[in-house]
N, C-alpha and C positions, 0 to 999 in steps of 0.2 A: 691303436693308432688315435683313437678319439681322446683319450687319456691325454696322449702324448702333445697333441694339437692344443688341449685346455691348458696344461701344465706351461706349456709354452706361451700361450697368449696371457697366463698368467703373471710368467718372468717378467714378459715385455711389460705390462703394466707397471710393476714395480720398478723396471729401469726407468720409466717416464716419471714415476713418482719421487724416485730416490735420486734422480739428477736434477731437472729442471722444476719438477714439482714444489720441491722443498722451497726452492729460488721463488717461484711464481706464489706460492702461498705467503712468501714474507712480504712481499711487492705490494699485494692486493691487501693484504689486511693492514698493511701501514697506508695504502690509499683510503681505506673506508675510516681508519682511525683518523687522517686528516680531515676529510671531509665531515665527520662527526663534529670535530673539534671547531672548523670553521661553522658549521650551524648553530653550534650552542653559544659561540663568542660573538658570532654576527659581523657588524663591521669592524670589531675591535679586532678581529683576526688576521685584517690585511697588515696592521702594524706586526704583529708576533712573526708573520710569513716574511716580512720584509727585514726584520732584525735577523732570525733564524737563516735566513735565504745568503746571507754573507757569507757561510761557511758551508750550508747544505746545499745550495745550488752548485757551486762550483763541483761539490763530491760527486754530485749526480752528473753533472755534465761531463767531469772527466771519465767516469765509468762508460758512457756511449763511446768518447773519443778512443780508449783506450780500447774497446773491442773491436771501434772501426779499422783500428792500424793493426791490430792481431789479425784480423779476417781481410785485410788487403783492399779496403775501402777508402777512398780519396775524402779528405774532410775539405767541403767547399767554404764552409764559414761555421764559425763557433762562437759564441759568445757564453761565458762563463758565468757573468750575473751581472745584471743591471738594477741598480737601485729603482724600486718604486715603480715596478713594469706595471702600466697603465692597463695592460692586456692580459696582465697576471701572470705573463711569462718571464720568469727571471734569467732565464738560459735556453740556450737552445745547440743543437751540432746537426749542422746539413752535411748529409755525405752521398757521395754516389760510388759505383762499383761496376763491373763486368758481370753483366747477368748470365752471361756464359760459363762463369767460374763456379763450380759447384760451392767450393770452399768460400768464396765471397757470398754467394745466395745463403750459406747455412748460417755465415756472420750474420745475418739480419735477426735471428732468433736472441742472438747473444749481444747483441747491439741494443736490443730492447731490454734485455736483463740486466746490460752492465751497471747501472745504479745498485743494483744490489750487491753485485761483487765489490764494488768501491765504496760502499757503505760498510759492508762486513769489513773490508781491509781497515779503513780508518778506525772502526770499533777495535779491531785488533790492536791498532796501534795505541791507541789513547789506553786500553787496559794494560798492553807492556810497559808505557813510558810513563803512565800516570798514577797507576795502581798497579805497581811491580809485585808487590806482597800477596794480595787477592789474586792475582794472575798467577804467580809462582805456585800458590795452593790450587788453583783451578787446574795447572798442568798435573801435578801431584794425582789430585783426585780423576784426572781423566784418564792418565795411566792404570789406574787402579782399575777404574769401571771397564776401560776397553779389555783389561786382563780377565774379566768375567764374562758376565752375559748381560750386556747395556740393555738398558729399559727405557722408556719414558720416565717413569716415577725416579729411576737414578738420576736422569738427566734434570728432571724439575728440581729435584735436591741439589745437586750440583750448580743450577743457576742460581739459586734462591742463596747458597753459600757465597756465591761469588759476589752477589748484591750486598749480602750484610757486610762482606768483608771491604767494598767498595765504601761503603758507609762509615766503617770503622777507621778507613784509612784517613779520615777527615782530621782524625785526633792528630795525628803524628805531621801530616802534611797537606795543609788545607788548601795552599794556593796550589799547588799542582793537581790535587783531586778537582778542585774549582775548575780548574780548565780542562779539564778530561769530561768533568759531566758536563760542562756548557756544553763542549764541541759533540759531546753524544746524544744531548738534547735536540741539537741543532740539525743534526744528520737526521736522528728518528723523525720528523716532521718532511724530509725530504727525500727520505730514501723509498721511494714510492714510484710505482708502474701508473703511468697516465694512459688514457684510452689509445694514444698514439704510440706508445710503447709498445703495448698489447698488441696492437693492430699490426705492427712493424715486425713483430716476433712471429704472429700466426702464419705469416706467408712462407716462412723457412720450417714450419713444424713439418711437413709432410716428409721432407727430405729428412730430418732429423730423425724421425720415428722409422723411416726407412733404415738409415744409419744404425739404430739402436734394434732392429729387428736383425739385421746381420750379427752385430755384436752378442745378441740372446743366442742365435742360432750356435755363433762359433764356439762361446763358452761351453755350451750343450756338447758340442762334437767332440772339443779336446777335454772336457771332463773336469773343467775347472771353475764351473757354475757358481761353488759354494764360497770359493776364495773371494771372485769377483763381489758377489753379493754382501759378502763381509765388509770389504774395502766399502762398496756403496754405503752400507750401514751404517760405517762409522764417521765418512764425511757427510751424509745426513745428520747423525746425532751431533755434531759439531756445529753443522750449520744451525740446526735447530737449536741449540744452547745460545748461540748468539743472536738468533732470532727472537728468542725469549727477552734478551736484555734491549733490543729494539722495541720490542711490543709493549714492555714495561714502561720504556719512557713515553712512548706514544700514549700510553694508558694514563700515564702521569700529567701529560697534556690534557687529556680528556677531563681527569679529573680536577685540574684547574679551571678548566672550559665550565664544567658544572657548578662549583663553587661561584665562580664570575656569575653565570647565569642566575643563579639563585639570589646573589646580592643584588642584581639590577632589579629583580622583579620584588624584592623586600624593600627597597628605598623607592621604587615604583609607586608601591602601596602607599608607603608612609608619604 
């Protein structure tokens, strides 16, 4: 009995990691990268955030809004983008809901994580329409990878191959490739989870954990545990593959910030 309970708790842990855990990791990592970028650039970061917010903020806020509608929340007020926001808030979504409705209460978790879903959606659109050849190659390698035993190493190799394909696309259609790259760079600075987003999501986590507990129990009782875990692993691998791209763009911003930081130090010394 003790072994069964430990195995069940292990399953529940992986259910959490393979569902919202991957999304939370993505949002918090981008948040840390954006904060580091701001610290390195200093005052100049405001201009970069102002510029990228034209695309990044609407994507961020529409992620919140879409989840509000999906879970029956009423959108009271919404601002998709505000130029040069003095308070640092480029956009917001204010919403209300029926606290007695479990579905709406559960929605708070996904409303907080909404910008990650919308960011991944925009990333998918840019890959499909601005980098069609690398994207087609990515799909082929994905099918091959999923037919075997997916691993983190194969995931990294696949992501690197996609990045190299995106760079080579500039040789054949640089205008479309440049548009896709600029959109991805803008989104990568704003697909982040603020403290307010995390706080709003946390309140619904106990209910979500209860639902996952029931789901983990049901899959065991009906003997479909392995099949469900396979599906969750495939989802998480695809999400991580896209997350690696977002992380790469975020790290590129940090690299530019480091170069700018040392250039400022160099000119100050002179």
